[in-house]
C-alpha positions as CSV (number, residue, x, y, z in Angstrom):
1,M,-53.0,-25.9,-32.0
2,L,-50.7,-24.6,-29.4
3,F,-51.6,-27.7,-26.7
4,E,-50.4,-30.0,-29.7
5,A,-47.1,-28.7,-30.1
6,A,-46.6,-28.9,-26.6
7,L,-47.4,-31.8,-26.7
8,A,-45.4,-33.3,-29.8
9,V,-42.5,-30.8,-28.4
10,L,-42.9,-32.8,-24.9
11,A,-43.0,-36.0,-26.1
12,L,-40.2,-35.4,-28.6
13,A,-37.8,-34.5,-25.9
14,L,-38.1,-37.9,-24.2
15,A,-38.1,-39.7,-26.8
16,L,-34.4,-37.8,-27.9
17,A,-33.4,-38.3,-24.4
18,A,-33.9,-42.1,-24.7
19,R,-31.5,-42.3,-27.5
20,P,-33.7,-44.6,-29.8
21,W,-30.6,-44.1,-32.6
22,R,-29.4,-47.1,-30.0
23,L,-31.8,-49.3,-30.7
24,L,-31.4,-48.9,-34.7
25,A,-27.3,-49.8,-34.1
26,S,-28.1,-52.7,-31.0
27,R,-30.4,-55.1,-33.5
28,K,-28.9,-58.0,-34.9
29,P,-28.8,-57.6,-38.8
30,L,-31.4,-59.6,-41.6
31,A,-30.1,-62.7,-42.1
32,H,-29.9,-62.1,-45.9
33,E,-28.1,-59.0,-45.1
34,T,-24.5,-58.4,-45.0
35,H,-21.5,-56.8,-42.5
36,G,-22.3,-53.2,-42.3
37,A,-26.0,-53.9,-43.9
38,P,-28.2,-51.9,-42.4
39,A,-30.1,-53.6,-38.7
40,A,-33.0,-55.1,-38.6
41,L,-35.3,-52.5,-37.7
42,W,-34.2,-50.3,-40.4
43,T,-36.6,-52.0,-41.9
44,P,-39.6,-51.4,-40.2
45,L,-38.6,-47.9,-39.7
46,L,-38.2,-47.1,-43.8
47,A,-41.6,-49.0,-45.0
48,T,-43.2,-46.8,-41.8
49,L,-42.2,-43.9,-43.7
50,A,-42.6,-45.0,-47.6
51,V,-46.2,-46.4,-46.6
52,L,-47.9,-44.7,-43.9
53,P,-47.9,-40.9,-45.0
54,W,-49.4,-41.5,-47.6
55,A,-51.9,-44.0,-45.7
56,W,-52.0,-40.8,-43.2
57,A,-52.3,-38.2,-46.7
58,L,-55.3,-40.2,-48.1
59,P,-58.5,-38.4,-46.8
60,T,-57.6,-35.4,-48.3
61,L,-55.7,-36.7,-51.6
62,H,-59.3,-37.4,-52.6
63,R,-62.9,-36.0,-51.9
64,M,-64.8,-38.2,-50.4
65,P,-68.3,-38.5,-48.2
66,L,-66.6,-39.7,-45.0
67,Q,-63.2,-38.8,-44.3
68,L,-61.9,-42.0,-41.9
69,Q,-58.6,-41.8,-40.9
70,W,-56.7,-44.4,-40.7
71,S,-53.3,-44.4,-38.4
72,G,-51.1,-47.0,-37.6
73,A,-49.5,-45.5,-35.0
74,C,-49.9,-49.0,-32.4
75,L,-48.2,-51.2,-35.2
76,V,-45.8,-48.5,-35.4
77,L,-45.1,-48.9,-31.0
78,L,-44.9,-51.9,-31.5
79,M,-42.2,-52.5,-34.6
80,L,-39.9,-49.7,-33.7
81,G,-40.9,-48.7,-29.5
82,W,-41.8,-45.9,-28.2
83,P,-38.5,-43.7,-28.2
84,L,-38.5,-44.1,-31.8
85,A,-41.9,-44.5,-32.7
86,V,-42.6,-41.2,-31.7
87,P,-39.7,-39.3,-33.6
88,T,-41.4,-41.3,-36.4
89,L,-44.9,-41.0,-36.4
90,L,-43.6,-37.3,-36.4
91,A,-42.0,-37.5,-39.3
92,V,-45.0,-39.0,-41.1
93,G,-47.3,-36.8,-40.5
94,A,-44.7,-33.8,-41.8
95,L,-45.0,-36.3,-45.0
96,A,-48.5,-36.4,-45.2
97,C,-48.4,-32.4,-45.2
98,A,-46.4,-32.8,-47.9
99,F,-47.9,-34.8,-50.3
100,S,-51.5,-33.4,-49.9
101,P,-52.3,-29.5,-50.5
102,G,-55.1,-30.0,-49.1
103,L,-53.4,-31.2,-45.6
104,A,-52.5,-27.6,-43.9
105,W,-49.6,-27.2,-41.1
106,P,-52.7,-27.0,-38.6
107,E,-53.8,-30.1,-39.1
108,A,-50.7,-32.3,-40.2
109,L,-49.8,-31.7,-36.7
110,G,-53.2,-32.3,-34.9
111,L,-53.2,-36.1,-37.2
112,A,-49.1,-36.5,-35.6
113,V,-50.6,-35.8,-32.4
114,W,-53.6,-37.6,-31.9
115,A,-53.5,-40.0,-34.3
116,G,-49.7,-41.4,-33.7
117,V,-48.3,-39.3,-30.8
118,V,-51.3,-40.4,-28.3
119,P,-52.4,-43.9,-29.2
120,A,-49.1,-45.2,-29.5
121,T,-48.5,-43.6,-25.4
122,L,-51.1,-45.2,-24.5
123,A,-50.4,-48.4,-26.2
124,L,-46.9,-47.9,-24.3
125,L,-49.1,-47.8,-21.5
126,L,-50.7,-50.5,-21.8
127,G,-47.6,-53.1,-22.2
128,A,-46.3,-52.1,-19.4
129,L,-49.4,-53.3,-18.0
130,V,-50.2,-56.4,-19.5
131,R,-46.3,-57.5,-18.8
132,R,-47.4,-56.8,-15.1
133,L,-50.4,-58.6,-15.4
134,M,-48.9,-61.7,-17.3
135,G,-48.0,-64.1,-14.2
136,E,-45.4,-66.1,-13.8
137,R,-47.2,-69.4,-14.4
138,T,-48.2,-68.7,-17.8
139,L,-47.3,-70.6,-20.7
140,G,-44.5,-69.5,-22.9
141,G,-47.5,-69.9,-25.6
142,A,-49.8,-68.3,-23.5
143,R,-47.8,-65.3,-23.2
144,A,-46.9,-64.9,-27.5
145,F,-51.1,-65.4,-27.5
146,V,-51.7,-62.1,-25.2
147,Y,-48.8,-60.2,-26.4
148,V,-50.3,-60.6,-30.1
149,L,-54.4,-60.4,-28.9
150,G,-53.4,-58.4,-26.0
151,R,-51.4,-56.0,-27.4
152,G,-52.0,-56.8,-31.2
153,F,-55.6,-56.2,-31.8
154,L,-58.0,-55.4,-28.4
155,G,-55.0,-53.2,-26.6
156,T,-55.2,-51.2,-30.5
157,A,-58.3,-51.1,-30.0
158,A,-59.1,-49.8,-27.0
159,C,-55.7,-46.9,-27.5
160,M,-56.8,-45.9,-31.1
161,F,-60.5,-45.5,-29.4
162,I,-59.6,-43.4,-25.7
163,A,-57.5,-41.2,-28.5
164,G,-59.8,-40.5,-30.6
165,T,-62.7,-39.4,-27.7
166,L,-58.9,-37.3,-26.2
167,A,-59.1,-35.8,-30.0
168,Q,-62.9,-35.1,-30.1
169,W,-62.8,-33.3,-26.4
170,T,-60.1,-30.9,-27.7
171,G,-62.2,-30.0,-30.9
172,H,-61.2,-32.0,-33.8
173,V,-64.1,-33.5,-35.2
174,L,-64.7,-36.1,-38.2
175,P,-65.3,-34.1,-41.5
176,G,-69.0,-35.4,-42.7
177,V,-69.8,-37.1,-39.3
178,G,-72.3,-36.0,-36.7
179,E,-71.1,-34.9,-33.5
180,G,-74.1,-38.0,-32.6
181,L,-72.3,-40.3,-34.5
182,S,-68.3,-39.6,-34.1
183,L,-67.6,-41.4,-31.3
184,V,-69.6,-44.3,-32.8
185,A,-67.0,-43.9,-36.1
186,R,-64.2,-43.8,-34.0
187,W,-65.3,-47.0,-32.6
188,L,-65.3,-48.5,-35.5
189,M,-62.3,-47.0,-37.1
190,A,-60.2,-48.5,-34.1
191,W,-61.6,-51.8,-35.0
192,G,-60.1,-51.4,-38.8
193,D,-56.4,-50.4,-37.1
194,A,-56.9,-53.3,-34.5
195,F,-57.4,-55.8,-37.3
196,V,-54.6,-54.9,-39.3
197,T,-52.4,-54.4,-36.0
198,G,-53.0,-57.8,-35.0
199,M,-52.7,-59.8,-38.2
200,L,-49.5,-58.3,-38.8
201,C,-47.9,-58.7,-35.3
202,A,-49.2,-62.0,-35.8
203,V,-47.2,-62.6,-38.9
204,F,-43.9,-60.8,-37.6
205,V,-43.8,-62.9,-34.6
206,A,-43.7,-66.0,-36.2
207,F,-41.9,-65.1,-39.2
208,K,-40.3,-61.8,-38.3
209,P,-39.6,-61.0,-34.7
210,Q,-36.5,-58.9,-35.6
211,W,-39.3,-56.4,-36.4
212,L,-40.6,-56.1,-33.6
213,A,-38.6,-53.9,-30.9
214,T,-41.4,-54.7,-28.5
215,W,-41.4,-58.5,-28.8
216,S,-38.6,-60.4,-26.6
217,D,-38.5,-64.4,-26.2
218,D,-37.0,-64.1,-23.1
219,I,-40.6,-62.9,-21.6
220,Y,-43.0,-63.8,-23.8
221,L,-42.1,-67.3,-24.7
222,R,-40.2,-68.0,-21.6
223,R,-41.3,-71.3,-18.8
224,P,-42.2,-71.2,-15.9
């Protein structure tokens, strides 16, 4: 627990040092919103706080043979950016603990770190690598494809599996799953996250790019 607490405090301190509230204030308002309405990123932020805590609490709200956990952290990272995603994911963990009597604070902290902060951080590093490897000669349409496939789909699968493997090495086992099958279960769960994140990422790129803090027309639609 002390290790997870240290990771959470360190990540939160670094995120707050970047002053993430500036990102909320700087985004242009949605087309249907009036003057003085919340900025565009308020919509995915509030949606995350309303939906994700229940998804995290669900395995402890019902008795299931396999308590498989959906994360959504990579999608939150793509929507909000790392400085805003970290405090949001920690808040999601706290809300999940409040919603579920079967989820104690130590387990909620571990969930917030290994299913939230760690995969979001890995997704941030992967995004930087993708942008670096994306050549200047890559056409705009191909760059958008790289964003959806590389960061939204395949990148989510890789980040979730790595985070799950790290969690298992630190002693966080999956209830009801044997030690020999734990990595297989984490691999399958990672692809579940990847499908949802990739699908919603493609929808948002097409119809609501203002809900993606990590999306930039100048980067992903610019022609060489």
